[in-house]
C-alpha positions in Angstrom: -10.6 6.1 14.0 -7.0 5.7 13.1 -5.9 2.6 11.2 -2.4 1.5 10.3 -1.3 -0.5 7.2 2.0 -1.8 5.9 2.9 -0.5 2.5 5.5 -2.0 0.1 7.7 0.3 -2.0 9.3 -1.6 -5.0 11.8 0.3 -7.1 10.7 0.6 -10.7 14.0 0.2 -12.7 12.2 1.0 -16.0 10.3 4.1 -15.1 12.2 5.2 -12.0 10.7 5.9 -8.6 8.6 3.3 -6.8 5.5 1.2 -7.2 3.6 1.1 -4.0 1.2 -1.6 -2.9 -0.7 -2.3 0.3 -0.9 -6.1 1.1 -3.9 -5.8 3.3 -5.8 -3.8 0.7 -5.8 -5.7 -2.6 -6.0 -3.4 -5.6 -4.5 -0.4 -3.8 -1.6 0.5 -6.0 0.1 3.8 -6.6 3.6 5.2 -7.4 5.9 8.0 -6.6 9.3 9.4 -7.5 10.5 9.7 -3.9 9.7 7.9 -0.6 7.9 11.0 0.6 5.8 11.3 -2.5 5.0 7.6 -2.1 3.9 8.2 1.5 1.6 11.1 0.4 0.1 9.1 -2.6 -0.5 5.9 -0.7 -2.1 7.7 2.2 -4.5 9.3 -0.2 -5.2 6.0 -2.0 -5.9 4.2 1.2 -8.2 7.0 2.4 -10.2 6.9 -0.9 -10.4 3.0 -0.7 -11.6 3.0 2.9 -14.1 5.8 2.2 -15.6 3.7 -0.7 -16.0 0.7 1.6 -17.7 2.9 4.2 -20.1 4.2 1.6 -21.0 0.7 0.6 -21.4 -0.4 4.2 -18.6 -2.9 3.9 -16.2 -3.8 6.7 -12.8 -2.1 6.8 -9.9 -4.5 6.5 -7.5 -4.6 9.4 -3.9 -5.7 9.5 -3.5 -7.8 12.6 0.0 -9.0 11.8 2.3 -7.0 9.5 3.6 -9.0 6.5 7.1 -10.2 6.5 9.6 -9.9 3.7 11.9 -12.8 2.9 14.6 -13.0 0.3 15.6 -16.4 -1.0 18.4 -17.4 -3.4 17.9 -19.9 -6.1 20.3 -21.5 -8.5 
């Protein structure tokens, strides 16, 4: 069964590259130097996370509505 999750790439100004999170899967965090490296790393992290849930007999989280990003400006 194929599942789709939104991932968030945040530039890491101190270390370079990106920190990657998956809002629908709390605790899934990885990183990469390039967008493509992030895609590979986060795919593997998601697969490992979901496999651990399957082994424990726990339900797999679904993402019904993708998260939205919003920028606000404050004084």
